[in-house]
C-alpha positions, -999 to +999 in steps of 0.1 A: +098-133+107+107-106+080+102-117+045+098-085+025+102-103-009+067-119-003+041-100-023+004-108-023-020-097-050-053-101-034-089-087-026-101-078+007-134-100+006-122-127-016-125-161+000-093-176-017-074-144-006-087-148+030-074-184+029-038-173+021-038-144+044-049-168+072-020-189+064+005-160+062-008-148+095-006-182+113+031-185+101+039-149+112+052-141+076+056-104+067+043-095+032+035-067+009+000-060-001-011-054-035-050-049-036-067-061-068-102-044-075-126-072-087-156-049-090-137-027-116-122-059-134-087-051-126-081-089-124-089-091-161-064-065-172-034-076-192-009-067-165-026-090-140-032-118-167+005-118-172+008-128-135-022-150-133-035-163-167-068-175-151-076-138-140-083-149-104-069-138-070-048-142-052-013-145-067+017-147-044+051-133-057+082-147-039+110-127-053+102-128-088+084-160-090+046-159-092+026-186-075-011-190-085-042-209-067-047-206-030-043-241-022-009-243-040+001-211-025-006-224+010+013-256+004+042-235-010+043-215+022+041-246+043+072-260+026+091-229+027+082-218+061+076-251+080+073-235+114+048-234+130+035-264+110+002-263+095+005-299+080+007-330+101+042-346+099+030-381+093+017-392+058-017-403+070-024-370+087-011-350+056-036-370+034-064-362+057-056-325+054-056-328+015-088-346+015-103-313+029-084-290+008-093-310-023-130-307-015-125-268-016-108-270-051-132-296-065-164-280-054-168-259-023-153-227-037-174-228-068-206-239-049-203-212-022-188-182-039-193-186-077-228-198-074-245-193-039-231-160-029-233-147-066-270-157-068-281-147-035-262-114-032-240-100-061-264-109-090-289-081-077-262-056-078-249-066-111-283-064-127-283-026-120-258-026-151-265-058-168-247-049-199-214-043-179-220-075-160-223-094-193-192-079-207-173-089-176-186-124-176-176-127-214-141-123-204-140-152-180-116-177-196-132-211-185-163-216-207-180-239-182-178-214-154-186-185-178-219-202-190-228-213-156-226-177-143-245-165-173-274-189-163-273-177-128-274-141-140-304-147-161-323-171-137-312-163-102-322-186-076-342-206-101-309-218-118-304-255-112-268-246-102-281-226-071-299-259-056-270-281-064-247-256-044-270-254-014-270-291-013-232-291-016-227-269+014-252-289+034-230-319+027-200-301+037-215-291+070-224-327+077-188-337+070-174-311+094-199-320+121-188-357+117-152-350+118-154-328+148-171-357+168-137-374+171-111-345+170-105-310+181-100-298+146-109-310+111-079-333+105-067-341+140-059-324+172-041-294+158-053-265+137-041-270+101-043-261+065-077-280+066-093-256+090-080-224+076-089-235+040-127-242+050-133-212+074-135-187+047-165-206+031-183-208+066-174-170+069-191-162+036-222-182+047-222-161+079-218-130+058-249-140+038-268-145+072-273-180+061-257-199+091-292-214+098-280-238+071-259-255+101-290-262+121-287-293+141-250-294+138-236-275+168-202-287+164-198-267+132-207-234+149-185-242+179-155-249+155-163-217+135-162-195+169-128-211+179-114-204+143-125-168+148-109-166+182-075-170+166-055-139+160-050-150+125-087-145+118-084-108+126-053-105+105-066-126+076-102-118+074-117-092+097-092-064+091-098-065+054-138-065+055-159-041+035-187-032+058-208-018+029-205-052+012-212-071+044-244-050+049-255-058+014-249-097+017-269-097+050-298-080+036-298-102+005-294-134+028-323-124+049-345-118+018-335-151+002-333-174+032-368-188+027-359-200-007-326-215+005-346-231+034-371-246+008-341-261-011-326-277+021-362-292+030-367-305-006-397-283-010-381-262-037 
């Protein structure tokens, strides 16, 4: 399929960007890449805010129409390019998919990315230039997210937000394991928007070398491996990886695993 009017402003290691790239790859949609450098604060510049007032990635442009928010983008792509289908045709099946994608928007993205990955890995890097880090967080439009990040920047893994995030991810892994006890994929017998919406967050846990969090839930890891075997994973995730960032996250995860393990066991 050739759809050259589709332009995606995205970041290589952004989980939300991975989610949309997975959808584009599953559907075989051609698109033009417009990388956005988050470390340099490019997403907070006026030109990008004109496309996305919340100053987040990704933003998809179809013709001259911008569409924001990865879940909304993927549902837009499903509606415009219905084949191959990533949403069940029956209302109940579609509702099951949306219950998964709603979890991502409600708490999984923030818990995994804005809290856990930030506290475990990226905070240490940002503390090398704390004044610049504070200037950047002062530009976050959402006051709740801004002040939560400020608390994590100051307190690290001692922030109450981190323990809440660890427990939220543990709950997610329990939900995934339970769902896979009765179906091949999260929302049924076919790979769907539910699977591709969740796999970037398990990917981030793997990047942080924290997959020990799934201990005792072998179905989670088996599902993750099957997701990675799909060609869309290479196109949507692997080909955009920054190996320097991956090495940094792995080192940080190894260092902080005992603290995360303590939170899971209730001893911290």
